[in-house]
N, C-alpha and C positions, 0 to 999 in steps of 0.2 A: 276464105273462113276458119277460125279459127277453133279447132278440135276442142270436142267435151272432155275432161281431166277428170281422171279418177285416184284419188288419194287418200291412203290408209296407214297412220300412224303408230308405232309399236314406243310405248314406253319401258326405257328399261330403270327408269325406277331408283337412278340417282342425279337426274338431272339433264341426264342425253338420252336422244330419241332417234329411230330410225321410222324412215318415210319410204311408203311401195307407192311408186305411180304408176298411171299405165293411161292411154290413149292419145298422147304427145309423140312420140318418138315411131320410127319404124312399124308402122303401121302393115306394111304387106307381109310382116312376119307373122306365122302362125300365133305369138302371143310376144310378148313387149313387154319389160318392166322397165324402171329406173327405180332401183335402190340408193338411198342417201342418209349419209349418215353424217354428221358434223359438215364438212366444205367435200369430202368423198363420195363421187357419184360414179353407180355401177350402172351401164347398159347389158340387159340382158336379153334374149332374142331365143326363140325356139320354131323349130321348121321342121317337116316331117315330111316327106313324099307321099302323095298320096294314092301309091300303090307302092307293092312289094316285087322283087324281084323271086320268080318260082325255083331260081336255085339255090336261094339264100335260104338258110336255116336258123340263122341269127337275128339277132338286135346290131342291123351296123351303125350303134349311136357314135355319136362323135361330143364330147365335150369340149369346150374348147374358152381356156382364159387367156388373157394379152391385157398387156399395162402398157397405154400410150406415154412416153414421154412428154408430151405438150401436156398430161394432165398433171404434170409438176410443174411446168413448168421447163422443159430442159429441152436439150438434142442430145439425141441418140447419141451414143459416143463411136468410137470408129470414123474411117475415111468414109463407111457408108452411110450417109446419115438418114436413113431410114430404117423402121423398127424390121428386123429378119426372123430369124427362127428364136421359138420361146427360151426363154431362161429356165435353169432349174426351179428357179419358183414358184412361176409361171406353170412349167411344167407337174410338181406338186401341186398346186392349186385346183388344176386340171382334176387329178387323181382323187385328189379327198372327193369333188363333187360328183365324179362320174360314179365311185364306189357305192354311195348315197341311192341317184339316181338309177340306177342300172336295174337292179332288181324289183324296180314297181312297176316297169312298162309289163302289157301282158305278155304270158310266155310266148304263142304264139304271133307275136306282133313284129313284123319283119322288116317293117320299110324304114329307110334311110331317113336318121333324124340326127337333127345337130343343135345342138345348145351352143350360144355364143355368151359369151362372157368379156366386157370389154371395160376397164378401169380409164373415163372421160373426164374424171378432175380427183384430185389428193391433195388431200389432208394427213400433214405430217402426226396429228393426233389419231389418227384413224386407221386398223392395218385392213387393207382392203380385201383380204383372202377369209374375213371373217366372215364378210356378207357373203361370199358368190356364190354357198346354198342356198343360201335364201330366195338370191336374187334368180338362181337358174328354176328354183321351185314354183315362185310367184310367175314364170312368165309361161311355164306350162301348165299353172292355173286359169293364166287367160284364155288358154286357147283350146280348140278339140282335138287336145291330140290324145290318146288313150296313154291315161296316166293313172296307177291305182288310188296314192293318196299321196297328201301335198309333206312337204319336209322343211328342215330348216339346218342348218348347220353354225357352232357358235364358237368360238373360244373361252376357255373357261381357266382362270390363272388363282395363284392364292399371294396372296400378298398382305402380309403380315399377319397371318392367320383367316384374311378374311377374303372366299369367294369373287370374285369379280369376274362380268362378261364383258367379252370384247375390251379387253385392254389395249391402251396407245402400248406403242414400242419402249417407249420409256420405263411407264410403266409393268411393263411385261419382265422389264432386265431384272425386277426388285423381286420377281414372283418364283417359287419352286416348284408351280407348275405350271405348263404350256400345253393345252392340249383343246386339238378340235371334235366337238362330238357334232354328229349327224343323227337326228331321228328324226321320226315321224311321231304323231300324236300320242300312238300306242308304245311305242318301244326303238329302243336306239339300234342303230343301223350301221353306225361307221365311230371308233374313236383311234384317235393318234395325236400322239405324242410326247413332250420328254419330262420328266421328271427329275428332283434332285434327293433321290432315294425314299420315297417314299411308301407309306405297307398300304398292300391289300385293300385294307377299309375306307384308308383318306382318298384310291384313288377311288373307290365304288360312290362316293359319298361328293366327288368331284363331276361325275360325269349325272347323279341325279339330280345335281343345282344346275347344272346346263342343262338335262333334260327339262325343265322346269320352263326353264327361261324358254327354248326350243317351241314348248306348247304354246307360249304367248303371241308368238311367229306367225305359228302355223295360224293361231286362231284369225289373225291380221290378215293374212292370204285369203282365207276362206270370206272376210267381209268386203273384201277387195274385189274377188270373182262376184259375188251376192249383187254386189253395188253396179261391177260393169256388164252383170248379164249374164250368167255360166251356161257356155256355150254348149249346146248339143255333142256328143262325142262323137267324133267323126267314126263312122260301119268300115269294116279293112274284110278283106279275104283271109280270114285263119291257116293255119294250116291245115292240113287233111289229114283225113283222122279215117281208121278201119278197123272197129272193134274186133272183127274176127279175125284178123290180120294181127292184131293184138293179144288175144286168145292162143292162139296157134303157137306164137314168140315163145309167148310166158309157159305155155305148158310145158315145151321143146327145150327148155332155157331154163327154167328155176331151181329144177334141184339138182341142176348139175354145177351151175355157177355156185348155188348153197354151199355142195361138197365142194370146190373147190377154195370158194373161201374159207371154211374152217378149218383147210389143213395147216394152211400157211406156209408162205412161199416167198421166194425173192423176185423181186419185181419181172424179169423178162421171163423167168419161169412161168409166172402167172402170168404176165401179157400173153403168153404163147397159150396155155391151156384156157381161157377165154376165147383167142383165138378160135382156136379149134371149135371151140363149142358154137361160134360162133357161122363157121361153115358147116357145120351138121345141120346148122336151123337153117341156113339157105338153099341144103341140098331139100327142104322140102317144098320147095316152091318150083316151078318150072321157069325157064328162062324168060319165057313171056310174064309170069307174075312179077319175075324181078324187075323185068325192063320196064314196068308198068308202076310196081309198089316197091322197088328197091330199098326208097328211100325210107319207108312205114318200117320197113323190116328192120333196117341200120336201127331208128330211132328207138322203137317196139325193144328190141336186143339190149340198146342201154338204158333204158326204163327197168327193165326185167334186171340187168346188173348191178344196178342201183339200188333196186328194192331189196335183192338178197342178200349182199353185201354188209348194208344198214341194218338187216334184220339178223344175220351172224352174228353183230356188233350187240345189238341187244338185247337176243334171247340167249346168246351163251360168252356174250362177253369177250368175245378172240377178235381179233382182228387180221386183214389181211394177212401180215407176215406172223402169224402166228402168238403175236403179243398181248398178253393183259391191255386194260385199258389206263393203266397207269405205268409201264413200261418202257423206260430209256433203251433206245438202242443203244447195240456195243459202240462205244467210244476208243480211235486210240488218237495219239497226239507227235507231234512233234516240233521242235525250234530249231534253229538257225541251220533250216534246209540248202536256203541257198547261200553260198560263202560268199556272196560280195557282197549281198544288198545290206543295208544298217540293221535290218533286222528280218525274221522270215519265220511264217508256223506252218504247219500244215492242221488241220482240225477236221478229220474224218468221223461222224457217226453216221453208222449204220451206211446207205448206196447213198450219202451226199459227204460231199468233199469243198473246203473250201483251203486257199495256195493264197495267205496274206502276206505281204510286205511293207515295209517299213522306211518311207526317206525324209532323213532330216534335210533342213535348209535354215536359212534366214528367214528375216520379214519381206525378204527382197521375194520371196517364194510362196508368202499368202496367196489366197484366193481372193481375188478382188471382186467385189459384189457392186453391181452399179445397176442398177435398178429404178424404174419411176418412183416405187415404194420404200426403197431403201437403200443405201450407200453404206459401205465397209470393206472387213476383208475379215476373213477365216484364218487365223494360225493353224486352224486342226480342218482338215476334214478328208473326205473318206469317195474310193470310190469303188463302185461294184460293177465285175462283169461278166457275163452269163452266153461265154458261146455256146452251140447249139450243140457241140459235139457233147455238150455235159448231161445231154439226157437222151443220146445216140441218135440222134439226127441231122440232118444235113441240111442246111437253109440258108440264105443269102443273109451276108451281111448288110445293113440297113442304117447303123452309125449307133448312138445308143439310145438303146430303148426308155419309154416311159418308166417301165416295170423296174427298168436298172437306175432310173435315178431316184426311183420310190424306195427302191429297198438298199438301195447306199446312202440316202439321207437318214432312213429309221437306224440302220449302224453307226452312222453318224453320231447321232443323237445318243444313242445308247454308251457311248463312248466318251465323250466330249466332255463332260463334267467332271469326268476322274482324271483327263489332264490336268497336272497343278499347275496354278495361276501362273508361278513363277517358272514353266518351264521357258527356256529361252529358245526354242526351237519352233521350226515352224515345221509339220509334223504332216505326211500325206502317206494314208494310207490304200493301198490297192488292196483288192479280195478278186480273185480271180478262181469263179465256181469252175471246179475240173468235174466233178459226177453231181447230180439233184435226182433226188426222188425225196420232194422234202423240205421245205426250208432253211434252204440255203443264205437265207440275210439271218437266219440266229446262227447259222456254223461262222457266217461273215465277223458276227460279233466275240464269237468266240477267239476263232482264229486272229483276228484283229487284239483282242486284248495279249493273247499270248507275242503274238510280231513282236507290239509293242516294248511289252517286258522284256523280252530279248536285245529290241533294239538300246534299252537303257534307260528308257523315259520312263520317271518314278511316279505310273501310277499311281493314285491316290487307294483305288481297291481295285481288282480284276475282276470284268464283266462277264456275266454269261446271260445266255438266249437260251428262248424254247417256244415254241410251234403248237398252241393246243385247239381240238379239235371239237365238233358238238356230232351228235348223232340223236335227234328224238322224232318222235311221233305223234308227239303231242302230250300224251302221259308219261310213258317210260322215256327215259336221256341216258349217254352216256358220254363222259368228258375225256377226251381221247391225248395222252402225254404225247409229244414228239411226233404228230403226224405224219404221215405218206403222202408222197403226190396224190394218189389217188383219195386218200381220205378227206384229203381238200378240196375236190373235184364231186366228190358224191355226199359231203357231209354238210351242218347248216351254220358252222360257224367258223372261222381262222383266226386265231388270237393269238398273235405274239407279243410276249414278255421277255424282254430284257430287266438286269439288276443286278447289284454287290449282294453276300450276304446279308445287308442291313437296309435295303430297300429296292423297290422299279427306278429305274434312270430312263426306262420308252417304253413303248406298247403301240399296238398295232392291230384294231379290231374289226372285222368284217363279218357283219350276222345274217342271212342269208334267207331265212325266215322273220315272220313278224311274231312281234309278242314273247320275246326272249324275255325271261322272270330272272329277276334280280338275286333269287338264290340260286339259279345256274351259274350268273355270272361270278359269284360269289366262288363258288364250289373250283369254278377251274382257275378261277385267280389262285386261290388255295393250294390246289392241283399243279398248279405252276411253279409256284414256289418252288415246294418240295422237286418238283424236276430241274428245277435252276441251281438248285443249291446241289443236286446231284452230277449234275455237269460240270457245274462250277468247280468241286473235287477233281473232280478228271483233268481238269484245267493245273490245277495248283498242286496237282501229282507231278504235272511235267514239267511245270516253272513256279516255284513257289512264289518268288518275289521279283520286282524289277532286276535285271543285270547291274551292280554298282556304278556301271561307268560305261559309258559307248562302246562298242568296237573297235579295236586296232586301226580298221580302214575307215571307219566312219568318223565323219566330223565332230572335231570340237568345238563348240561355242563359247566365247568368252563374252561376258558384256562391262563395260565401263561406258561411265559418263562423266563428260568432261562439261566447264563452263561453254557456252554459245557462241562465246567472242573468241575462242580457240580454233571452231569448225573448220574456218578459212584456213588459217594456219594448216590444219591437218589435207585438205581437200588438195593444196596448192591450188597457182597458178594454171586453169583450166582442165583441173585434177592431174596435175602433173607429180603431185607428193603419191599421192593417193595409191596412182594408177602402178607407180612406179614401185610401190611398196609393197603393193597385191604381187607385183611381180617376183619381187628379189625373195619374197616368204612362201610364197606358194601361198597366201592365203586368202579369202576372201572377205571385203571391209565394209563394211553398210553401214551408211550414217544419217539417223532420222533424228530433228531436229523437235523436240517435245519441252514447253513451257522454257523455255529459251535455254533448253540445255540440249546438248550435243549426246545423244545414245549411241554408242558406237558396237558392233555385233561384229565378233572378231572369228572367222569358221576356215577351221583350218584340219588336217588330218597328223600335222609335223606340229610337236611341242615347242621345239627350238622358232621354227616362223611365230608361232604365237608369241612366244617370249619375245623374239625381235619388234614385232607390233606394238606390242605393249611397254616397250621402252621406248620406242619411239615415243609414243603419244606420252610417258610419262618425260620425255624430252620437252614436247612442243610446250605440255600444259607447266612443265617446270616453273617454278615461280620463288625463285629467293628470299629470306625473309632478313629483315633488318636487323645488323648486329649479330648474325648466326655464323658458323663457320661450316666450310663445303671444301670438301676434297676437288681439286682440278689437276688436269694434266695441261702441259704445255705441248699446244701445236704449230702454232708459229713463232718465231721468233724478228723483233721490227727494231729498228734504230732507238726508239723511244717507249718499248716495254714489249710486253709477251703475250699472243692472242691464248688464253687458260679456254679449256673446254671443262664442264663441269662433270664430275666422269659417274657422277649418279643421271645424267640427263644428257646424252651422247648426243652431240650437232648444238647444245645449247652453249653458247663461247659470250666470252666477256674479254676488256682488255684489263690487264691488268698492267698498270702505269711503271713504268720506270721509278717515280717517287715515290710509289708505294712497294717497293722492293725488299728494301732494306732501310736501316736508321738513320746509315751512313750514307754518304753521298756514291750514289751511282756512275762511274763513268759507261762503265759497258754492262749493258745487261746481261751477255754470257760470262760476267764474273760471279753472277747469282744464281742465274738458272740455265738451264739446257732444254734443246728436244728434248721430249718426253716423260720431264721429271714430273712428278707427282707429289704434291703439297698441299697443305688445307691453308685455305684465304679467309678473309671477314667480310660479309659482303654488306658495303656502308652504303647501299640506294642509289639516288639519283644524285650524280652530281650537280648540284646548284648552276655551276658553268657551263659546264659541257652538255647538260641536259642529257648522259648516258649513264648506266651502269659502271656504277665504283666499287672493287673489291681491291683487298691490302693486303700482303704478306707478312709486310711487317708489324701489323697491329695486332697480330697472334702472337708476337715474343717482346719481351722486357724491352724497355727501351733502355738503350745504356746510358749512365750518369756523365754528364758534362764536364770535359775538362773546365777547370780554374784556368783563369789566365795569368799567364807569368807577367810580374812588373819589369 
């Protein structure tokens, strides 16, 4: 029997539409939908366990997004012809959806929950990541899984001054804004994107525009939910509570924590003081009570700690480390720290430190992107590493984490538009986080800027970044500049903003409360600008402008373009010419064919080697012009002439026939020229008889007058 299908449509207002359907696929999941826009189709499913592990005190939520190569009619690359580990772009989409969904589950819901989103059909005109949040929320909407509020996500671009929702990749390339916004009906929950130096007011305008489009998509989900039949939300066993224990813990701990928080102290000192208070609280309970309810004691201590610290900020305007809300931690910077890398810098802000390196290469080192929804390459890319020692912990290394991928991507987007379009290098920036207590991704942006300038990359403008926080009780609020790690955990917002002196280049915002007012967001952005400019001043005190050239040990890159028909001659049979040239000159030579032209990149540290390559290219591509004179050198003597080489193009040889040596009859070539002689010849073009190039020495000297015959 064909199942009943329920479909709702969303009109984007410009002739495009999105449909959401349920009832056809994956019916054993708790909720499943198919979202379609154009020929792009995404299947989203939501499943949650019926019971939770009592030992788990958090929501074990997994958001998984995968793109199937079959969706684009392609085979997976490599030898193993099957989709394997997720690509960075898939991981970034997972993070975008996870960050909006996670706060909307009940705090006491701890059942293992999995939301899977799969690209099943791909349309080149539709970017699928912009539909993933809508699909995930719709799958939860038609399930019985406890979920507070429906959401959606959209991409907003601005093309020729006009905002566009969910543009195509081609249209996005023309935009000065690329932002993903996630929101519920009432409030924005997540913002992430890159911009080309826009103002704070323009950013808020883009967010508001996106929010209106999101509301339309949420209304469609409610219609689908009603048509399908709203399922009764499942019952579940929440966390155990004990009001008496809570009162006892709060009475014993609140004032002591408040006193510690208002003094201002360093991370380890403060942690030790809080731990001491916790031990004092635990001492108020018997061993039997702790065995039975120790988890509640810890839970209520954290709750009390959070409340006390937040109240110190709201009531006194004092933060955990003693700063005021607008203060930036002390900053010190250094460039050229590592002597043999192409560029390096250290950026230290408070207890956060990042060491950045820059490596320069040819187009051969470009980062290849090969996914079902995108193919191409990146000539500028940034990698971010967050080892456990940076927070004083010992943890096993399990490969690159989602967090590392996300933070690296944010820093890359912050910097990439400040790399000149005509920069010949492929550039890799690596940030090693050596200490972390708040916003290591923003430290990466700052360290990356200085390392690029240290490497001699002619950045358009330097970029800095800052992380903002928020604490509010619904009435009073405090916007915090340059937040600590603890302020991130205890606060209501994490808002990272990067930019130049003239505008914003990237942002990432996660809001943990509902109903954030736009006036608070605007204040946070204005305060972020002040902090960002303060940090930018510290960077430019350390290195005011990019170095005029790359370092002596760093490779120099020279680019030349030759006609396409000379590419084969430069490469040689089986690559012999180019391989021998690279070996002899100590250079790396890369040839790319673009629009029937050969684009040659020469990379090397020895200027003489680079000059030798340029000379070889000049020789191969040398084309003498009819009637012009050229200097040549004799390199071989023959009975019927001399082989000469153009001195401007070594290796480019031509026969100077004996008949073109002199106006007088020449019996012996050696009577006129000898090995090694240098002189001028005139180029006469192609000899119609021999079909070979012809040059003449005698054509450059006056013809002697003929002697009259004697009678």
